[in-house]
C-alpha positions as CSV (number, residue, x, y, z in Angstrom):
1,M,24.8,-44.1,-72.7
2,S,23.8,-47.1,-74.9
3,E,24.0,-48.7,-78.4
4,V,22.1,-45.7,-79.7
5,S,23.7,-43.7,-82.2
6,D,24.4,-40.1,-81.6
7,D,22.1,-39.2,-84.5
8,E,19.2,-41.1,-83.0
9,Y,19.7,-39.4,-79.7
10,E,20.2,-36.3,-80.9
11,S,16.7,-36.8,-82.9
12,A,15.0,-38.0,-80.0
13,L,16.0,-35.0,-77.8
14,E,14.4,-32.7,-80.2
15,M,11.4,-34.7,-80.6
16,V,11.1,-34.7,-76.7
17,R,11.9,-30.9,-76.8
18,E,8.8,-30.5,-78.9
19,T,6.3,-32.9,-77.4
20,I,6.7,-33.0,-73.8
21,G,6.9,-30.2,-71.1
22,V,8.9,-29.5,-68.1
23,I,7.0,-27.8,-65.3
24,L,8.9,-25.6,-62.7
25,T,6.7,-25.1,-59.5
26,P,8.0,-23.8,-56.2
27,E,8.0,-26.4,-53.2
28,V,6.3,-25.0,-50.0
29,N,6.9,-26.3,-46.5
30,E,4.2,-27.5,-44.1
31,D,3.0,-23.7,-43.7
32,E,2.7,-23.2,-47.5
33,L,5.7,-20.9,-47.4
34,E,7.8,-21.2,-50.5
35,T,11.2,-22.4,-49.6
36,G,13.4,-21.4,-52.4
37,L,13.6,-25.0,-54.0
38,F,11.6,-26.1,-56.8
39,H,9.7,-29.2,-58.2
40,L,10.3,-29.8,-61.8
41,Y,8.4,-32.7,-63.5
42,T,7.8,-33.6,-67.3
43,I,4.3,-33.8,-68.7
44,G,3.5,-35.5,-72.0
45,M,5.6,-38.9,-71.7
46,R,2.6,-41.0,-70.6
47,E,0.2,-39.3,-72.8
48,N,2.5,-39.2,-76.2
49,F,4.7,-42.5,-75.7
50,G,3.3,-44.2,-72.8
51,L,6.0,-43.8,-70.6
52,Q,6.6,-43.1,-67.0
53,E,6.8,-39.3,-66.3
54,M,10.1,-37.9,-64.8
55,E,10.7,-35.5,-61.7
56,M,13.0,-33.8,-59.6
57,R,12.0,-32.3,-56.0
58,N,14.0,-29.8,-54.0
59,V,16.0,-28.2,-56.8
60,P,17.7,-25.1,-55.9
61,G,16.5,-22.1,-58.0
62,M,19.9,-21.5,-59.4
63,F,20.2,-25.3,-60.7
64,A,16.7,-25.2,-62.1
65,N,17.9,-24.8,-65.7
66,A,20.1,-27.8,-65.3
67,G,17.3,-29.7,-63.8
68,N,15.2,-29.0,-66.9
69,R,18.2,-29.7,-69.3
70,A,18.7,-33.2,-67.4
71,L,15.0,-33.9,-67.6
72,N,14.8,-33.6,-71.3
73,E,18.2,-35.8,-71.7
74,L,16.8,-38.3,-69.5
75,A,13.2,-38.3,-71.5
76,A,15.2,-38.6,-74.6
77,Y,17.3,-41.3,-73.3
78,Q,14.2,-43.3,-71.9
79,F,12.4,-43.0,-75.4
80,V,15.2,-44.3,-77.4
81,N,16.2,-47.0,-75.0
82,Q,12.6,-48.2,-73.8
83,N,12.9,-51.5,-75.1
84,T,16.7,-52.3,-74.7
85,N,17.9,-50.4,-71.9
86,P,15.4,-48.2,-70.1
87,I,15.6,-46.2,-66.7
88,L,14.2,-48.2,-64.0
89,V,13.5,-47.8,-60.2
90,G,16.5,-48.5,-58.4
91,H,18.8,-47.7,-61.0
92,R,22.0,-45.4,-60.1
93,L,23.0,-43.3,-63.3
94,G,26.0,-40.9,-63.6
95,W,24.7,-38.1,-65.5
96,S,25.8,-34.7,-66.4
97,I,24.5,-33.1,-63.7
98,G,25.9,-35.6,-61.2
99,D,25.2,-39.2,-59.8
100,L,21.5,-40.0,-59.7
101,V,19.2,-42.7,-57.8
102,V,15.8,-43.5,-59.5
103,T,12.7,-44.1,-57.1
104,N,8.9,-43.9,-57.5
105,G,7.2,-40.4,-57.3
106,E,4.4,-40.2,-54.8
107,D,0.9,-40.2,-55.9
108,W,-0.5,-37.1,-56.9
109,D,-4.0,-35.5,-57.7
110,G,-3.4,-32.0,-58.6
111,R,-3.6,-30.1,-61.8
112,Y,-1.6,-33.3,-63.3
113,S,-2.5,-36.4,-62.0
114,W,-0.2,-39.4,-61.5
115,T,0.1,-42.4,-59.5
116,S,3.7,-43.1,-58.0
117,E,4.3,-45.8,-60.2
118,E,3.7,-43.6,-63.4
119,M,6.5,-41.2,-62.3
120,L,10.3,-41.6,-61.9
121,R,11.8,-39.7,-59.5
122,F,15.6,-38.7,-59.7
123,E,17.4,-38.1,-56.6
124,S,20.9,-37.1,-55.8
125,L,22.8,-40.6,-55.4
126,Q,25.3,-38.3,-52.8
127,T,23.3,-37.2,-49.7
128,T,25.9,-37.2,-46.9
129,V,29.3,-35.6,-46.8
130,M,31.9,-37.3,-44.7
131,P,34.3,-35.2,-42.8
132,G,38.0,-35.4,-43.9
133,P,41.3,-33.6,-44.5
134,N,39.6,-31.4,-47.4
135,C,36.0,-30.9,-45.9
136,L,36.2,-29.9,-41.9
137,P,33.2,-29.3,-39.9
138,G,32.7,-25.3,-40.0
139,E,33.8,-23.4,-37.2
140,P,30.8,-22.4,-34.3
């Protein structure tokens, strides 16, 4: 992680859980129909700490709790490392839920508004599966 002690990180994680929220909202397609995927995003990072909010898009429902935990962990990491080793756009992270790449979010003017620069988006670093001896294409 970083030079931060476990106690400092655990304290920050508790503070994050008490001061920010993680919103879970369904993703919809172009016909406004739910897709079974979710958009998770924080509220309170910018307002309480002057830091970028964080989000994950297209999260399967069965992984929503893991995404929520990861966003809290990432927020705590960002809080304690904001001056020494902050998470920045372009970073690649190995995290408890997998390998992530950090991008800017998109401008949003909804119930909570933000610009793309005010939102860090965490996306899967691994997006393709290469066929091989242990991963063959399915039967037609």
